[in-house]
C-alpha positions as CSV (number, residue, x, y, z in Angstrom):
1,M,-20.9,24.6,-24.8
2,T,-17.4,24.9,-23.3
3,T,-16.2,21.9,-21.3
4,L,-13.0,21.8,-19.3
5,A,-11.4,18.4,-19.4
6,P,-10.2,17.1,-16.1
7,P,-6.4,17.4,-15.6
8,T,-4.4,14.3,-16.1
9,A,-2.5,14.9,-12.9
10,P,-3.1,17.1,-9.9
11,V,-2.1,20.7,-10.6
12,Q,-2.6,22.9,-7.6
13,D,-0.5,25.9,-8.1
14,G,0.0,26.0,-11.9
15,R,3.2,23.8,-11.7
16,H,4.0,20.1,-11.7
17,R,6.5,19.0,-9.2
18,S,9.1,16.4,-10.0
19,A,8.4,12.9,-8.8
20,A,9.0,12.6,-5.1
21,P,10.0,9.5,-3.1
22,P,7.2,7.8,-1.0
23,V,6.6,9.5,2.3
24,S,5.4,8.0,5.5
25,R,1.7,8.3,6.4
26,A,2.5,10.4,9.4
27,R,4.6,12.8,7.3
28,R,1.9,13.0,4.7
29,L,-0.7,13.8,7.4
30,F,1.3,16.7,8.8
31,M,3.1,17.9,5.7
32,G,0.7,17.0,2.9
33,A,1.1,15.1,-0.3
34,P,4.3,15.7,-2.2
35,E,2.4,16.9,-5.2
36,D,0.5,19.6,-3.2
37,P,1.8,23.2,-3.1
38,R,3.9,24.0,-0.1
39,W,1.3,26.3,1.4
40,A,-1.5,23.8,1.3
41,R,-1.0,21.8,4.5
42,P,0.0,24.8,6.6
43,A,-3.2,26.5,5.4
44,L,-5.3,23.5,6.4
45,W,-3.8,23.4,9.8
46,A,-4.3,27.1,10.2
47,I,-8.0,26.7,9.3
48,L,-8.4,23.8,11.7
49,L,-6.8,25.8,14.5
50,L,-9.1,28.7,13.7
51,A,-12.1,26.4,13.8
52,T,-11.0,25.0,17.2
53,A,-10.5,28.5,18.6
54,L,-13.9,29.7,17.4
55,Y,-15.8,26.6,18.6
56,A,-13.9,26.1,21.9
57,W,-13.1,29.7,23.0
58,N,-13.9,30.1,26.8
59,L,-15.6,26.8,26.7
60,T,-16.2,26.4,30.4
61,S,-18.5,29.5,30.5
62,V,-20.6,28.5,27.5
63,T,-24.3,27.9,28.0
64,G,-25.7,24.6,26.7
65,N,-29.3,23.6,26.1
66,T,-30.4,22.7,29.6
67,F,-33.0,20.4,28.1
68,Y,-30.4,18.1,26.6
69,D,-27.9,18.8,29.4
70,A,-30.4,17.3,31.9
71,A,-30.9,14.3,29.7
72,V,-27.2,13.7,29.5
73,Y,-26.9,14.1,33.3
74,S,-29.7,11.6,33.8
75,G,-28.0,9.2,31.5
76,T,-24.9,9.3,33.7
77,K,-27.1,8.1,36.6
78,S,-29.0,5.4,34.9
79,W,-28.1,3.2,31.9
80,K,-31.9,2.8,31.3
81,A,-32.2,6.6,30.9
82,F,-29.1,6.6,28.8
83,F,-30.5,4.1,26.3
84,F,-33.9,5.7,26.0
85,G,-32.7,9.3,26.0
86,A,-34.9,10.0,29.1
87,L,-35.0,13.5,30.5
88,D,-34.9,12.1,34.1
89,A,-32.9,9.3,35.7
90,G,-36.2,7.7,36.8
91,S,-37.1,7.4,33.0
92,F,-40.6,8.9,33.1
93,I,-40.4,10.6,29.7
94,T,-37.8,10.9,26.9
95,V,-36.6,14.0,25.1
96,D,-38.3,14.6,21.7
97,K,-35.3,13.4,19.7
98,P,-33.5,10.0,19.3
99,P,-30.6,9.6,21.6
100,F,-27.4,9.2,19.5
101,A,-26.1,12.7,20.2
102,L,-27.0,12.3,23.9
103,W,-25.0,9.0,23.8
104,V,-21.9,10.9,22.4
105,M,-22.1,13.5,25.1
106,G,-23.0,11.0,27.8
107,L,-20.0,8.8,27.1
108,S,-17.8,11.9,27.4
109,A,-19.4,12.7,30.7
110,H,-19.0,9.0,31.9
111,V,-15.3,9.1,31.1
112,L,-14.4,12.7,32.0
113,G,-17.1,13.6,34.6
114,Y,-20.2,15.7,34.1
115,G,-19.6,19.4,33.4
116,T,-19.8,22.1,30.7
117,W,-16.7,21.3,28.8
118,Q,-17.1,17.6,29.1
119,L,-20.5,17.9,27.2
120,L,-19.2,20.4,24.7
121,L,-15.9,18.7,23.9
122,P,-17.5,16.2,21.6
123,M,-19.4,19.0,19.8
124,V,-16.2,20.9,19.2
125,A,-14.5,17.7,18.0
126,V,-17.2,16.8,15.5
127,G,-17.3,20.5,14.3
128,V,-13.6,20.6,13.6
129,G,-13.8,17.1,12.2
130,S,-16.5,18.3,9.7
131,V,-14.2,21.0,8.5
132,A,-11.4,18.5,8.0
133,L,-13.6,16.0,6.3
134,L,-15.1,18.6,3.9
135,Y,-11.6,19.7,3.0
136,R,-10.6,16.1,2.1
137,L,-13.7,15.5,0.0
138,V,-13.5,18.7,-2.0
139,K,-9.7,18.3,-2.5
140,R,-10.0,14.9,-4.0
141,D,-12.1,16.2,-6.9
142,F,-11.3,19.9,-7.2
143,G,-7.8,20.4,-5.7
144,V,-6.4,22.2,-2.7
145,V,-7.5,25.7,-3.6
146,A,-11.1,24.7,-3.8
147,A,-10.8,22.6,-0.7
148,T,-9.1,25.4,1.3
149,I,-11.9,27.8,0.4
150,A,-14.6,25.3,1.2
151,A,-13.1,24.5,4.6
152,L,-12.7,28.2,5.4
153,V,-16.3,29.0,4.4
154,L,-17.6,26.2,6.6
155,T,-15.4,27.3,9.5
156,L,-16.7,30.8,9.3
157,T,-20.4,30.1,8.7
158,P,-21.9,32.1,11.6
159,I,-24.7,29.7,12.6
160,T,-22.2,26.8,12.5
161,V,-20.0,28.6,15.0
162,A,-22.9,29.2,17.3
163,I,-24.3,25.7,17.2
164,N,-20.9,24.0,17.6
165,R,-20.7,25.9,21.0
166,D,-24.0,24.3,22.2
167,T,-25.4,20.9,23.2
168,N,-28.0,20.7,20.6
169,P,-27.5,17.5,18.4
170,D,-26.9,19.3,15.1
171,P,-23.1,19.2,15.0
172,V,-23.2,15.4,15.3
173,L,-25.9,15.3,12.6
174,V,-23.7,17.3,10.2
175,F,-20.6,15.1,10.8
176,L,-22.5,11.9,10.2
177,M,-24.0,13.3,7.0
178,L,-20.5,14.2,5.8
179,L,-19.4,10.7,6.6
180,G,-22.2,9.5,4.4
181,A,-21.2,11.8,1.6
182,A,-17.6,10.6,1.8
183,A,-18.6,6.9,1.5
184,L,-21.1,7.8,-1.3
185,L,-18.4,9.5,-3.4
186,K,-16.1,6.5,-3.0
187,A,-19.0,4.2,-4.1
188,V,-19.5,6.4,-7.1
189,R,-15.8,6.3,-8.1
190,T,-15.4,2.6,-7.6
191,G,-18.9,1.3,-8.3
192,R,-18.5,-1.0,-5.3
193,L,-21.4,-1.9,-3.0
194,L,-19.7,-1.8,0.4
195,P,-18.9,2.0,0.5
196,L,-22.6,2.6,-0.5
197,V,-23.7,0.5,2.4
198,W,-21.5,2.4,4.8
199,S,-23.0,5.6,3.4
200,A,-26.4,4.3,4.2
201,V,-25.3,3.3,7.7
202,A,-23.9,6.8,8.4
203,I,-27.2,8.4,7.3
204,G,-29.0,5.8,9.5
205,F,-27.1,7.0,12.5
206,A,-27.8,10.6,11.5
207,F,-31.5,9.6,11.6
208,N,-31.0,8.4,15.2
209,T,-29.6,11.8,15.9
210,K,-32.3,14.0,14.5
211,M,-34.7,11.7,12.6
212,M,-36.2,13.0,9.3
213,Q,-33.8,15.9,8.9
214,A,-31.1,13.4,8.1
215,Y,-33.0,12.3,5.1
216,V,-33.0,15.7,3.4
217,V,-29.9,14.7,1.4
218,L,-31.1,11.3,0.3
219,P,-32.6,12.4,-3.0
220,A,-29.2,13.8,-4.0
221,F,-27.4,10.7,-2.8
222,F,-29.6,8.3,-4.8
223,L,-29.5,10.5,-7.9
224,V,-25.8,10.9,-7.9
225,Y,-25.1,7.2,-7.5
226,L,-27.7,6.1,-10.0
227,W,-26.4,8.6,-12.6
228,A,-22.6,8.6,-12.1
229,A,-21.5,5.4,-10.4
230,N,-18.9,3.4,-12.3
231,A,-21.0,0.3,-12.8
232,S,-23.7,-1.0,-15.1
233,L,-27.3,0.2,-14.7
234,G,-28.4,-3.2,-13.3
235,R,-25.6,-3.2,-10.8
236,R,-26.3,0.4,-9.7
237,V,-30.0,-0.5,-9.1
238,R,-29.1,-3.6,-7.2
239,N,-26.6,-1.8,-5.0
240,L,-29.1,1.0,-4.3
241,A,-31.6,-1.7,-3.2
242,V,-29.2,-3.3,-0.8
243,A,-28.1,0.1,0.5
244,T,-31.8,1.0,1.1
245,V,-32.1,-2.1,3.3
246,A,-29.0,-1.0,5.2
247,L,-30.5,2.5,5.6
248,V,-33.8,1.1,7.0
249,V,-32.0,-1.2,9.4
250,S,-29.5,1.4,10.7
251,S,-32.3,3.9,11.0
252,A,-35.0,1.8,12.6
253,W,-33.2,-0.5,15.0
254,W,-33.6,1.8,18.1
255,M,-37.1,2.8,17.2
256,V,-38.2,-0.8,16.7
257,I,-36.6,-1.9,20.0
258,V,-38.2,0.9,21.9
259,D,-41.7,0.4,20.4
260,L,-41.6,-3.3,21.1
261,I,-40.9,-2.8,24.8
262,P,-44.2,-2.5,26.8
263,A,-45.1,1.1,27.6
264,S,-45.2,0.2,31.3
265,S,-41.5,-0.8,31.2
266,R,-40.1,2.3,29.4
267,P,-40.4,6.0,29.4
268,Y,-43.2,7.9,27.6
269,I,-41.9,9.0,24.2
270,G,-41.8,12.8,24.5
271,G,-43.3,14.7,21.6
272,S,-45.5,11.8,20.4
273,T,-49.3,11.7,20.5
274,D,-49.6,7.9,21.2
275,N,-46.4,7.0,23.1
276,T,-44.6,5.5,20.1
277,V,-41.3,6.5,18.4
278,W,-43.0,5.9,15.0
279,D,-45.5,8.7,15.7
280,L,-42.6,10.9,16.7
281,V,-40.9,10.2,13.4
282,I,-43.8,10.9,11.1
283,G,-45.4,13.6,13.3
284,Y,-43.5,16.0,15.5
285,N,-40.1,15.3,13.8
286,G,-41.5,14.5,10.4
287,F,-44.5,15.9,8.5
288,G,-45.2,18.3,11.4
289,R,-42.0,20.1,10.7
290,I,-42.9,20.6,7.0
291,F,-46.6,21.2,7.1
292,G,-47.1,22.6,10.6
293,A,-50.1,22.3,12.9
294,S,-52.5,22.6,9.9
295,S,-51.5,19.2,8.7
296,S,-53.7,16.2,9.5
297,V,-50.5,14.1,9.5
298,G,-47.9,15.1,12.1
299,S,-49.9,18.0,13.7
300,Q,-47.6,17.9,16.7
301,G,-45.0,19.8,14.6
302,N,-46.9,23.1,15.5
303,S,-46.3,26.3,13.6
304,A,-43.8,28.1,15.8
305,S,-41.0,29.6,13.7
306,F,-38.0,31.4,15.2
307,G,-36.6,32.1,11.7
308,G,-39.4,34.1,10.2
309,S,-42.3,33.3,7.9
310,S,-41.9,30.4,5.4
311,G,-41.1,31.2,1.8
312,L,-38.2,31.4,-0.6
313,Y,-37.0,34.7,1.1
314,R,-36.7,33.1,4.6
315,M,-32.9,32.5,4.3
316,F,-32.4,36.2,3.4
317,N,-34.7,37.8,6.0
318,D,-33.6,39.8,9.0
319,I,-33.3,36.8,11.3
320,M,-31.7,34.3,8.9
321,G,-29.7,36.4,6.6
322,G,-26.6,37.0,8.8
323,Q,-26.6,33.3,9.9
324,I,-26.3,31.5,6.6
325,S,-27.0,33.6,3.4
326,W,-23.7,35.4,2.8
327,L,-22.4,33.2,0.0
328,I,-25.7,31.8,-1.3
329,P,-25.6,34.1,-4.4
330,L,-22.1,33.0,-5.3
331,A,-22.9,29.3,-4.6
332,A,-26.0,29.4,-6.8
333,I,-24.1,30.9,-9.8
334,A,-21.1,28.6,-9.2
335,L,-23.3,25.5,-9.1
336,V,-25.1,26.3,-12.4
337,S,-21.9,27.3,-14.1
338,G,-20.0,24.3,-12.8
339,L,-22.6,21.9,-14.1
340,V,-22.5,23.7,-17.5
341,L,-18.8,23.5,-17.7
342,R,-18.9,19.7,-17.1
343,G,-21.8,19.3,-19.5
344,R,-20.1,17.1,-22.0
345,A,-18.0,15.1,-19.6
346,P,-18.6,11.3,-19.4
347,R,-21.4,9.9,-17.3
348,T,-19.0,8.8,-14.6
349,D,-17.2,12.2,-14.4
350,A,-16.1,12.5,-10.8
351,R,-16.2,16.3,-10.8
352,R,-19.8,16.5,-12.1
353,A,-20.9,13.8,-9.7
354,A,-19.4,15.8,-6.8
355,L,-21.0,19.0,-8.0
356,M,-24.4,17.2,-8.2
357,L,-23.9,15.9,-4.7
358,W,-23.0,19.2,-3.1
359,G,-25.4,21.2,-5.2
360,G,-28.2,18.8,-4.3
361,W,-27.2,19.1,-0.6
362,F,-27.4,22.9,-0.9
363,V,-30.6,23.1,-2.9
364,L,-32.6,20.5,-1.0
365,H,-31.8,22.0,2.4
366,F,-32.5,25.5,1.0
367,L,-36.0,24.5,-0.2
368,T,-36.8,22.4,2.9
369,F,-35.9,25.0,5.4
370,S,-37.3,27.9,3.4
371,L,-40.7,26.3,2.8
372,A,-41.2,24.4,6.1
373,E,-44.3,25.6,7.9
374,G,-43.7,23.7,11.2
375,T,-41.4,24.5,14.1
376,F,-38.2,26.0,12.7
377,H,-35.1,27.2,14.5
378,P,-32.3,29.2,12.8
379,Y,-29.6,26.7,14.0
380,Y,-31.2,24.0,11.8
381,V,-29.6,25.5,8.7
382,T,-26.1,24.6,9.9
383,A,-26.9,21.4,8.0
384,M,-27.0,23.4,4.8
385,A,-23.5,25.0,5.4
386,P,-21.4,22.1,4.0
387,G,-23.3,22.3,0.7
388,I,-22.8,26.0,0.4
389,A,-19.2,25.8,1.3
390,A,-18.4,22.9,-1.1
391,V,-20.2,24.5,-4.0
392,A,-18.6,28.0,-3.3
393,G,-15.1,26.4,-3.2
394,A,-15.4,23.9,-6.0
395,G,-17.6,26.0,-8.3
396,G,-15.6,29.2,-7.6
397,A,-12.3,27.4,-8.4
398,M,-13.8,26.1,-11.7
399,L,-15.0,29.5,-12.7
400,Y,-11.6,31.0,-11.9
401,Q,-10.0,28.4,-14.1
402,A,-12.6,29.1,-16.9
403,S,-12.0,32.8,-16.7
404,R,-8.2,32.3,-17.1
405,D,-8.8,30.0,-20.2
406,G,-8.4,32.1,-23.3
407,S,-10.6,29.8,-25.3
408,A,-13.5,30.4,-22.9
409,A,-13.9,34.2,-23.2
410,K,-17.5,34.2,-22.2
411,W,-16.7,32.9,-18.8
412,G,-14.6,35.9,-18.0
413,W,-17.7,37.8,-16.9
414,V,-19.3,35.1,-14.7
415,L,-17.0,35.0,-11.7
416,P,-16.8,38.8,-11.4
417,A,-20.6,39.0,-11.6
418,A,-20.9,36.3,-8.9
419,V,-18.4,38.1,-6.6
420,G,-20.1,41.4,-7.2
421,L,-23.5,40.1,-6.4
422,S,-22.4,38.5,-3.2
423,T,-20.5,41.6,-2.3
424,V,-23.6,43.7,-2.6
425,W,-25.6,41.3,-0.6
426,A,-22.9,41.2,2.2
427,V,-23.1,45.0,2.4
428,V,-26.9,44.8,2.7
429,L,-26.5,42.3,5.5
430,L,-24.0,44.5,7.3
431,Q,-26.1,47.6,6.8
432,R,-28.8,45.8,8.8
433,V,-26.6,45.8,11.9
434,S,-25.0,49.2,11.3
435,G,-24.1,50.6,14.7
436,S,-24.0,47.3,16.4
437,G,-20.3,47.4,16.9
438,T,-16.9,48.4,15.4
439,V,-16.3,45.0,14.1
440,Y,-19.3,45.2,11.8
441,T,-18.3,48.6,10.5
442,V,-14.8,47.4,9.8
443,A,-16.2,44.3,8.0
444,E,-18.5,46.5,5.9
445,V,-15.5,48.6,4.8
446,V,-13.5,45.5,4.0
447,V,-16.4,44.0,2.0
448,A,-17.0,47.1,0.0
449,L,-13.4,47.9,-0.9
450,G,-12.2,44.3,-1.2
451,G,-15.2,43.4,-3.3
452,A,-14.7,46.3,-5.7
453,L,-11.0,45.6,-6.1
454,A,-11.7,41.9,-6.6
455,V,-14.3,42.5,-9.4
456,A,-12.1,45.1,-11.1
457,G,-9.0,42.9,-10.8
458,L,-10.8,39.8,-12.2
459,L,-12.1,41.8,-15.2
460,V,-8.9,43.7,-16.0
461,G,-6.7,40.6,-15.4
462,R,-8.8,38.4,-17.6
463,F,-9.0,40.7,-20.6
464,T,-5.4,41.8,-20.4
465,Q,-4.2,38.3,-19.7
466,R,-2.5,39.3,-16.4
467,R,-2.8,36.2,-14.4
468,R,-0.9,37.5,-11.4
469,L,-3.4,40.3,-11.1
470,M,-6.3,37.8,-11.3
471,G,-4.7,35.8,-8.6
472,F,-4.5,38.8,-6.3
473,A,-8.1,39.7,-7.2
474,A,-9.2,36.2,-6.3
475,V,-7.6,36.5,-2.8
476,A,-9.3,39.9,-2.4
477,A,-12.6,38.3,-3.2
478,V,-12.1,35.6,-0.6
479,V,-11.2,38.2,2.0
480,A,-14.1,40.5,1.1
481,L,-16.8,37.7,1.0
482,L,-15.7,36.2,4.3
483,A,-15.2,39.5,6.3
484,G,-18.9,39.6,7.2
485,P,-19.2,35.9,8.3
486,A,-16.0,36.3,10.2
487,A,-17.4,39.3,12.2
488,Y,-20.5,37.3,13.1
489,S,-18.5,34.2,14.0
490,V,-16.1,36.1,16.3
491,S,-19.2,37.6,18.0
492,A,-20.6,34.1,18.4
493,A,-17.4,32.8,19.9
494,T,-16.8,35.7,22.3
495,T,-20.2,36.9,23.3
496,A,-20.8,37.2,27.1
497,S,-24.1,35.5,26.9
498,T,-26.0,33.2,24.6
499,N,-29.3,31.4,24.3
500,G,-28.6,27.7,24.7
501,T,-32.1,26.7,23.5
502,N,-31.9,28.7,20.3
503,P,-28.4,29.9,19.6
504,T,-27.6,32.4,16.9
505,A,-24.5,34.4,15.9
506,G,-24.0,38.1,15.7
507,P,-26.2,41.0,16.8
508,S,-30.0,40.6,17.1
509,T,-31.7,41.6,13.9
510,G,-35.1,40.1,14.3
511,G,-37.4,37.9,16.3
512,G,-35.2,34.8,16.3
513,M,-34.5,35.1,20.0
514,G,-31.0,33.8,19.7
515,G,-27.6,35.5,20.1
516,G,-27.3,37.1,23.5
517,G,-30.4,35.5,24.7
518,G,-30.2,35.8,28.5
519,Q,-27.9,36.2,31.5
520,R,-25.7,33.2,32.1
521,P,-24.8,32.8,35.7
522,S,-22.1,30.4,36.7
523,G,-22.8,27.2,38.5
524,S,-21.4,24.0,39.9
525,A,-22.4,20.5,38.9
526,P,-25.4,18.9,40.6
527,S,-24.6,17.0,43.7
528,G,-23.3,13.6,42.8
529,T,-21.5,14.7,39.6
530,R,-17.9,13.7,39.2
531,S,-16.2,16.9,38.3
532,G,-16.3,20.0,36.2
533,T,-18.7,22.9,36.0
534,A,-22.2,22.0,35.0
535,P,-23.8,23.6,32.0
536,S,-25.8,26.7,32.8
537,G,-28.2,28.5,30.7
538,S,-31.4,30.3,30.1
539,G,-33.5,30.9,27.1
540,G,-36.6,29.7,25.5
541,S,-39.9,31.0,24.4
542,G,-40.4,34.7,23.9
543,G,-37.3,35.6,25.8
544,Q,-38.6,34.1,29.0
545,S,-36.3,32.0,31.2
546,M,-36.8,28.3,30.7
547,G,-34.9,27.4,33.9
548,Q,-31.8,28.5,35.6
549,P,-28.6,26.5,35.9
550,P,-27.4,24.4,38.8
551,T,-25.4,26.3,41.4
552,G,-24.6,23.7,43.9
553,T,-25.4,26.1,46.7
554,G,-29.2,26.1,46.4
555,S,-29.3,29.6,44.9
556,T,-29.8,30.6,41.3
557,G,-30.2,34.3,41.8
558,T,-30.4,37.1,44.3
559,D,-34.0,36.2,45.1
560,S,-34.5,32.6,46.2
561,G,-38.0,32.6,44.8
562,S,-37.0,33.8,41.4
563,S,-35.0,31.0,40.0
564,S,-36.0,28.1,37.7
565,S,-39.3,29.4,36.3
566,S,-41.4,27.7,33.6
567,S,-43.2,30.0,31.2
568,S,-46.9,29.4,30.6
569,Q,-46.2,29.7,26.9
570,S,-44.1,26.8,25.6
571,Q,-41.4,27.2,23.0
572,S,-43.7,25.7,20.4
573,G,-46.1,28.5,21.0
574,R,-48.8,26.5,22.7
575,T,-50.2,26.8,26.2
576,A,-48.3,24.7,28.7
577,G,-51.4,23.7,30.6
578,G,-52.3,23.8,34.2
579,M,-49.7,21.5,35.8
580,G,-47.3,24.1,37.1
581,G,-46.9,25.9,33.8
582,D,-46.9,29.4,35.4
583,T,-45.5,28.4,38.8
584,Q,-41.9,29.2,39.8
585,V,-39.8,26.5,41.4
586,S,-37.4,28.3,43.6
587,S,-34.1,27.1,45.0
588,A,-35.7,27.3,48.5
589,M,-38.5,25.0,47.3
590,I,-35.9,22.6,45.8
591,T,-34.1,22.5,49.1
592,Y,-37.4,21.7,50.9
593,L,-38.2,19.0,48.4
594,K,-34.8,17.3,48.8
595,K,-35.2,17.4,52.6
596,H,-38.7,15.8,52.5
597,Q,-38.2,13.4,49.5
598,D,-38.7,10.5,51.9
599,G,-37.3,7.8,49.5
600,A,-39.4,8.7,46.5
601,T,-38.0,8.0,43.1
602,W,-38.9,11.5,41.8
603,L,-38.3,14.7,43.6
604,V,-41.3,16.5,42.2
605,A,-43.6,16.5,39.2
606,V,-43.9,19.7,37.1
607,A,-45.6,20.8,33.9
608,T,-42.9,20.9,31.2
609,D,-39.4,19.7,30.2
610,Q,-38.1,23.3,30.6
611,T,-38.9,23.4,34.3
612,A,-38.0,19.8,34.9
613,S,-34.6,20.1,33.3
614,S,-33.5,23.0,35.3
615,V,-34.7,21.4,38.6
616,I,-32.9,18.2,37.6
617,L,-29.7,20.1,37.1
618,E,-30.0,22.1,40.3
619,S,-31.0,19.3,42.5
620,G,-29.3,16.3,40.9
621,Q,-32.5,14.3,41.4
622,P,-35.0,12.8,39.0
623,V,-38.0,15.1,38.2
624,I,-41.1,14.3,36.3
625,S,-42.1,16.4,33.3
626,M,-45.8,15.7,33.0
627,G,-46.4,17.4,29.7
628,G,-43.2,17.1,27.8
629,W,-41.6,20.0,26.0
630,S,-44.8,21.9,25.1
631,G,-46.8,20.9,28.1
632,S,-49.3,19.1,25.8
633,D,-47.9,15.5,25.9
634,N,-50.2,13.0,27.5
635,A,-47.4,11.5,29.5
636,M,-49.1,11.9,32.9
637,T,-52.6,10.6,33.4
638,L,-54.6,10.7,36.6
639,A,-54.4,6.9,36.9
640,K,-50.6,7.0,36.4
641,L,-50.3,9.7,39.0
642,K,-52.3,7.8,41.6
643,S,-50.2,4.7,40.9
644,L,-47.0,6.5,41.5
645,V,-48.2,8.2,44.7
646,K,-49.6,4.9,46.0
647,A,-46.3,3.2,45.4
648,G,-44.4,5.9,47.2
649,K,-42.5,6.9,44.1
650,L,-43.8,10.5,44.0
651,H,-44.9,12.8,46.9
652,Y,-44.9,16.3,45.4
653,I,-46.5,17.9,42.5
654,V,-46.5,21.5,41.3
655,V,-49.8,22.8,39.8
656,S,-50.6,26.3,38.6
657,S,-53.4,28.5,40.0
658,D,-55.2,28.9,36.6
659,G,-56.3,25.3,36.1
660,G,-55.7,24.2,32.5
661,Q,-57.3,22.1,29.8
662,G,-58.1,18.5,29.4
663,T,-56.2,15.9,31.4
664,N,-54.0,18.7,32.9
665,S,-57.1,20.3,34.4
666,E,-58.3,16.9,35.7
667,I,-55.0,16.3,37.4
668,A,-54.8,19.8,38.8
669,T,-58.4,19.5,40.2
670,W,-57.7,16.1,41.8
671,V,-54.4,17.2,43.4
672,K,-55.9,20.4,44.9
673,K,-58.8,18.3,46.3
674,H,-56.8,15.4,47.8
675,G,-53.3,16.8,48.3
676,T,-51.9,18.9,51.1
677,A,-50.8,22.4,50.0
678,V,-47.3,23.4,51.2
679,S,-48.2,26.9,52.4
680,A,-44.6,28.2,52.0
681,Y,-44.5,27.5,48.3
682,S,-47.4,28.5,46.0
683,G,-48.6,25.7,43.8
684,L,-46.8,22.9,45.7
685,Y,-48.8,20.0,47.0
686,R,-47.9,16.9,49.0
687,L,-49.5,13.5,48.2
688,D,-49.2,10.3,50.1
689,A,-50.6,6.8,49.6
690,S,-53.4,7.6,52.1
691,D,-54.6,10.3,49.7
692,V,-55.3,7.8,47.0
693,G,-58.7,6.2,47.3
């Protein structure tokens, strides 16, 4: 087995520089370390500028997820709604995620005013920050070449570009997980407890961003520290035990506080079956995501997949392939090869530990997302992108060094084979979208020619000992393998429309319902907002509109009765029920409701979050979602409805004409019997205290 010993000093461009005098921290930040090659820091700044351009291009016209947009808006009107992550300012029901990402966007809106760019600015910032952080982490162990490649790969990962231009919580999740990785690697190098505790705290905050998804990396974190930390076995075990306590505390504090508050004094926990955050953790956002509706534990996860059928091929199918899979072949080969190359290194070898971390990150996410049978959206896999990027950069650089090493002749074939396999796969992906646009045709030509030249150059250069030729071939390989992702990423950044609920990059190649997922009309902020243009958007289940954006003028389309509709089929694939699930809430109806609100806390009660969020954004008033995201939450009961009506907190309710099931049907029947139908608007009923017996 061939093992490459770690260099005694950083060698980034094949030459040692003479000792340089100490430089200021500011100069080091902008110009780089004295021992780095001169191109290193300009290349980093160019990548960060590219990331900023892709993630922030034409930001004011970007569509966000109106579901989260409405919750952020409500949080700007009520600190109670802010803390709980409630959909409405009256705090009737929460969104189906913990609120940390909403807090980040909400604080931006509190400071800068509510509007599109104010909500998206933090997402762009954490997206670019993730690129910079990954560069720093990879550079420490593998040098600037590997770090530059890793940062560029992450920047150009198509699904990462798409989601960093959206108000879903995933960009915040990825950044927090990378902070956890940074602290963990420091703990491994030093053997100290405090960095490990900070790593656990970062993952705990990631848990409060997207619950169990944050824990996907934990097996890799635990294994890397237990195996490679620079401390005795007893100390490693003790430190992991303390860090586990920190993880539990930082993860559970919000959940415990919320569940300890009496249900009557807080919102209903959206997505749960028993109005507790704990049920949301283990059910809808836990086992339900893995096992789907067939699971007896966490059945609320449903079985709706917007990324194709579960299985090891999922990441390569027509929907997911162009979003994430471009460099998976290279990353897989590089990971195995890199671990073999470090096989005889000491237990505490920093490079092997880093490879184990990034490889575990990649593999654990790949298996989790591929095999999950519950609700799955393509944008989830942005969490896998740092692992692929780091392994591709670090492992690719290690293979390049091995192929240049005359004593390791057998490695001369591995990098060309990895590049060749990824080139072929990139051509397959681009063939799937043949005819979708000139940019994809050009990318296919670049991939084919560049990949062929790279493979030939690497082989000829290795076996003729022409290192300059190998260097040019390596550059050609990078260009060829990133041409396809770049085409998709540019499309994601410049497309005229997008699906804020389920964003994807590039042309549509399957049933993922992302990409250009609907017309995006412009709109002004709801009345009462401070400044800016409010997020606008459409999208949702089956290509149906899940609600139109605010316009500030009481119009969301050419027909006043055609805006803000709620589909009878929820995004999770289940029937929304009979509480307004198929009834359109027009701008004219909203104008009527505001005129006749008569001091009620809530403007109206509707069936689902999709309808409620768009009405909230258009009206600027609290709106009750009786059934949560899917319409099946038991948030509204007949007794609760009567109590709200009797107290004068709610006067209007929208019910559909087709009845519904269970409690929904009970409420619809009672409302139709005791309420007064507003003849001008189908499905709208007025209820007053006198109607409650």
